N, C-alpha and C positions, 0 to 999 in steps of 0.2 A: 391607488394606494395612498393613505394619508402620510405626510412626512413624519419621520421618526426623529425624536429629540432625545439625545443621550441625557442621562441624569448625572448629577454630581456623584463623584467616586468617594468611597470611604477610604481615607489615605492612611489608615492604621497599617502597620507592617503585617499583621496577621490577615487582614482583608486583602491586601495587595498580593501576599504570597499564595492565598486561595485562589485569587482571580488569575494569577500567573500560571498555577498549576492546572486551572481548567483550560487556559489558552494553550497549554502544552499538549492537550487532548491525549491522556493516558489510554483512553479506549481504543485509539487508533494504533497503539503499539502493537497490536495483533498483526498488523501488516508486516512487521519486521521479523515475524516467524519464518519467513522465507530464508533468513539468514542460515537456519538449521538445515536446509536442503543439502549443503555440501557435506555436512557431518553425517546425515542419514543416508545418502546416496553414494558415498565414497567407496572406492574400490577396496580400500583397506579395513572396512568395518570399524571406523573410527569411532562409532557410537559406543564401543566397548573400551574406548581409551579415556581415562579421566582427565589426563592433560588436554586433549582434544576437546572434550566437553566443556571443560572450564574455559578454555580460550574462546569457544563459540558462545558461551553464555556471556562473557565479557564483551564480545563483538555485538551481540544482541542488545546488551545494556547501552553500549555507546551509540548504536544506531537509534535506539529508542529516544535518547536525548538529542541526537543530531536532528532526527525528524521532528522533534518537539521545537527545536530552534527554527526550523523551516516553517512550521505552523505559525509561530510567533511572527516571523518575518512576513508571511502571507497576510496575516491579519493587520499588521501594520501598514502594508501596502495597499490593502482593500478596505480601509475602515469606511470610507465614504460610500463605496458601493455596497458593502455588507449591510449598511444602514437601510438600503432599499430592499433588502432580502427578508421575507417574512420570518425566517428562522434564524439566520446568521445575525441579524441586527441585536439579538439578545446575548451574543457573545461578549466577553468582558471588555474587549477594546471598543467595538462600535457602540456598546451600551454605555461606556464611560466608567465602567466599575474598574477597569485596569488603566492606570496612567501610562501614557506613551513612553514617558522617560524610563519607567521601570521596564517595559517590554523592550526598549531599545538597548538598555544596558545589559539586560539578560541575554539578548541575541549575540551582542559582542563577546560577552564572557563565555557563552556556550561554544560558539565557533572558534573562538581563540584558545579555548582548552581542549576541545574534543579533537579537532583536526590533528594537532601535534600527538595527542594520545593514540590516535588511529595509526599513525606512522610509526609510533613506538612499538605498538602491538604487532604489527607486520607491514613491511614496505608496501606490497601490492595491495594490501587491505586499506592503507592510507590513500593510495591512489584512487581505489574505488570510492572510498568515502568523500574524497575531494571531488571526484567526477559527479557524485550524487549531489553534493552541495551546489556545484556549478550548474548542473542540469536544472536544479529547482530554482536557482537565481534566474536562469534564462526563462524558465516558466513563468515565475512571478512577474518579471518585467517585459517579457517579449512574447513567448511562445504561447501563452494562455489566450492571446488575442488573434492567433493564427489558426484558421480551421484546419482540422485534422492533425497538424503538428502538436496541437494542444493535447490530444489524447495519446499520441505517441511519446510525448515527453513524460506524461504520467506512467505509461507503461515502462519507460526506460528506467524510472526510479525503482521499480520492482526487480528488473533484470540487474541493475547495479547492486542491489541487496544480495541478490543470489550469487553473483559473482564475488561479493565481498566476502560472504560466508565461505565460499570455497577457498579464496585466497588466504584467509586468515589461518586455516589449518592445512594450507598447501595440499589440497585434495582435488584432483582432477575429476570432474563429473561429466556425464554424457552431454554432448551438444544438443541432444533432443530436449534435455531438461530446460535449457535456456530457451529453445523454441516454444515449449509449453508455457513457461514462465510468462514471456512476452505476450503470447496469445491471450492467456488468462488475465493478464494485466490489462490488455485492450479491452477485453470483455467487461472488466469492472469499470474502466474509464469511460467507455461508451455508455454503460448503464448510468453512470453519475451524470453524464451530459443530458441524457434522456430524462432523468428525474427533474433536473433543474429546469429543462425546457417546459415540462408539463407544470411544474410547481409555480414558476413565475409567470407563464402565459404571456400576456401583453407587456409586462414590465421586464421582460427577459434582457432587453438590450441595455436598460439602465444599470442592470447588476453585472452582467458579463456580456461584453460586445460580441464576443464570438458566437453566442447563441443565436444571434440574428442569422448566421450562416448555416444553421442546422434546422432540419425539419424532424418531426417525429418519424415520418416515413423513412427518411434517409438513415436515421439512427437505428431504426428497426432493421433495415437491410444490412447495415454494418454489423449489427448484433448477430444476424443470421450467419453472415459469413465468418465471423470471428468463432461463433459457437461451433459451427461445422469443422472449421480448421482446427480448433483446440481438440475436439474428439478424435480426428484423424491423426493429428500429431501425437497425442497421448497414446493412442492405440498402437502406433508404429513404435513408439518408444518402448512400450511394454514387451515387445518381442524382437526388437532389433538392437537395442543397447547392449554393448559388449559386457558391462559390468553386472548384468542381471543374471539370475539363475538360468541354467541351460534348459530347464524343463518348461520355460515360459510361464511359470506360475503368476508372474506379475499381471499376466492378462485377466487374472481373477478380480483385479481391481477396477477394470474398465466399468462394470455396472455401477460402482460406487461413484466414480467420476461423472458418469452420465447423469445419475440421479442428482448429484450435487449441482450440476449445471442447470438441469431442468427445474429443479427446486428453486434456484436463484431467479430464473427467468419467471417462475410463477410469483415469486415475492416482487419482482419488478413490475410485472403487468397486472397483479391482482392486490397486491398489498402496498404498492408504491414505496418500497424500501430500497430502491436502487441508489439513493443518494449517499448512503452510508453503509458500505460493506461490513464494517466492524459492528454496527448495530444489528444488521441482518444476522450476522453470525451469533451474536450474544442473545438475540431475542427469539430466534427461530429454532426450536428444539430439534425438529427433524434435520435441518441443515447441520447443526452443530454435531448431532449423533452421527450423520453420515461422514462428515470430515473426520470425527474421531475413529469411527470403524475403518475408514480408509487408511488412516495413519497406522492404526494397529496392524492391519493386514499387510501393509507395505513393509513395515519393520519385520514382522514375522517371516515374510517370504524372503527378504534380503539376508536375514541372519540365521535361518534354518536351512534353507536349501543350498547345495553347493553351486559354485559358479564355473 
């Protein structure tokens, strides 16, 4: 692959602001929707409580900005490696469109403001937010170079989001939901690694050293294990969790979960969309429709049938 040379950046405030917004990756804010799991699945039907809804929305907004700060930090740490990536080299920082100084100041301001706000919102929510940041710092500078621990660190970020969403409204939710969350997060993380491995091929080590430790066959085996485990865990959740309706109506959602997983596997293997879950969600209408129908059915079951 020919060397990539960044071009001179437009230093006007507007151009830098737009480049910074692009680096914050608003499309990936969909990952923070797991914050609302505690609200939807709570024992007290808090989805009908305006204060709880507003608090969850505030938590969602805070995590969107917090995750954006993490994305900026990751891009700062990986500028040179991203210049070797056929897609990432066009991002604002590696391409030179965003000045490093602007990105650095933005990260400091975001972390310095958001962490205290998280503790003000709710103490344990603040702890979860801080743990999320520390996990991402560990990933950026250490764990992303350690085989297997890299995907577990990515999955931990989703679990911490789910925990934060429950903490902020003080709503206990079934441990099964945490199990399903970490398995689904592993599914997405392994899919991402597989996409990078295939996309970069012989240049994979120059972009991400840990990719040298993976093979396509190994990642496919891991995907198979995690997919099966996710199906089993979610199925067990639908008829064993104590906060669900006594008539086991939640089992009606299993086909939607199965189709969603299979559809994503199809997108991974046939459409090569495993590198960006948020793009797959927004671009693939069948997957989006399945998730929406699943959500409507879940909420209907939880709020119509007695427990």
